[in-house]
Legacy VTK file of the C-alpha trace (Angstrom):
# vtk DataFile Version 3.0
C-alpha trace
ASCII
DATASET POLYDATA
POINTS 109 float
91.957 96.303 73.082
95.093 96.445 75.535
96.396 93.194 76.182
98.380 92.420 79.790
101.860 93.273 78.432
100.643 96.602 76.941
99.232 97.603 80.385
102.564 96.669 82.298
104.704 98.306 79.292
102.594 101.522 79.748
102.641 101.519 83.516
106.351 100.788 83.563
106.829 103.611 81.008
104.552 105.997 82.944
106.610 105.576 86.319
109.982 106.132 84.110
109.049 109.429 82.172
107.252 110.678 85.575
109.768 109.777 87.791
106.916 108.214 90.320
106.804 104.717 91.562
103.414 104.131 92.839
103.286 103.686 96.644
101.771 100.557 96.225
104.876 98.751 93.942
106.999 99.714 97.539
104.860 98.330 99.870
106.387 94.615 100.929
104.757 91.973 102.569
107.047 90.846 105.399
106.836 87.011 106.239
108.805 85.478 108.937
110.767 82.373 108.184
111.889 80.362 110.988
115.771 79.832 111.300
116.350 75.883 111.560
117.249 74.586 114.868
116.146 77.323 117.189
113.443 77.847 119.763
109.984 79.048 117.919
109.265 81.034 121.198
112.227 83.912 120.660
111.827 86.446 118.129
115.388 85.961 117.207
114.711 82.774 115.572
112.874 83.947 112.691
114.368 86.014 109.757
111.981 88.390 108.140
111.257 88.121 104.310
110.418 91.011 102.340
108.008 90.348 99.342
107.504 93.358 96.784
104.644 93.159 94.521
105.290 91.272 91.224
104.759 94.442 88.923
107.302 96.141 91.173
110.115 93.461 90.529
109.227 93.336 86.963
109.485 97.267 86.561
112.895 96.715 88.650
114.242 94.071 85.988
112.964 96.222 83.055
114.623 99.338 84.202
118.040 97.462 85.236
117.838 95.888 81.350
117.495 99.545 80.107
119.890 101.305 82.281
122.735 98.693 82.241
123.914 99.011 79.004
123.940 103.038 79.251
125.760 103.021 82.211
128.226 100.313 81.375
128.850 102.337 78.153
129.185 105.630 79.320
131.352 104.307 82.439
129.188 106.208 84.776
129.504 104.241 87.419
133.278 102.917 88.114
133.415 102.114 91.406
130.374 99.727 91.929
131.731 96.256 91.805
128.606 94.278 93.234
126.041 93.176 91.007
128.132 94.196 87.614
128.938 91.703 85.186
132.835 91.008 85.070
133.115 92.610 88.616
133.811 91.081 92.001
134.501 92.020 95.231
138.069 91.035 94.762
138.833 93.861 92.715
137.401 96.230 94.756
139.677 95.006 97.220
142.685 95.113 95.183
141.667 98.656 94.023
141.125 99.966 97.855
144.461 98.071 98.802
145.966 100.119 95.880
144.624 103.668 96.977
145.987 102.932 100.563
149.078 102.113 99.535
149.590 105.098 97.154
148.449 107.451 99.893
151.006 105.970 102.188
153.945 106.274 99.859
153.081 109.946 98.877
152.763 110.920 102.692
155.837 108.644 103.616
153.771 107.399 106.420
LINES 1 110
109 0 1 2 3 4 5 6 7 8 9 10 11 12 13 14 15 16 17 18 19 20 21 22 23 24 25 26 27 28 29 30 31 32 33 34 35 36 37 38 39 40 41 42 43 44 45 46 47 48 49 50 51 52 53 54 55 56 57 58 59 60 61 62 63 64 65 66 67 68 69 70 71 72 73 74 75 76 77 78 79 80 81 82 83 84 85 86 87 88 89 90 91 92 93 94 95 96 97 98 99 100 101 102 103 104 105 106 107 108
């Protein structure tokens, strides 16, 4: 007899192997959160928040946990700084600044 953990794992593995994500995992419920201190009658006074199904979020986290060490070890993604441990946007700004400086020096602009 299968428990819920095995069913979730089986669904996640099937989605990964088949390279297919069920459409209901991608369907979000959008709720509107009122912005503080703004008129409740104006559409611009609300912030939309998308709520994905729990299975979708769980699959995303498990996939990230599986792929992240591989991507880090193989250094497949080198210019992505956001959402990576020990990488920040400041490092990206520094990298782009150095690239611009080098380009300007080489072209003598």
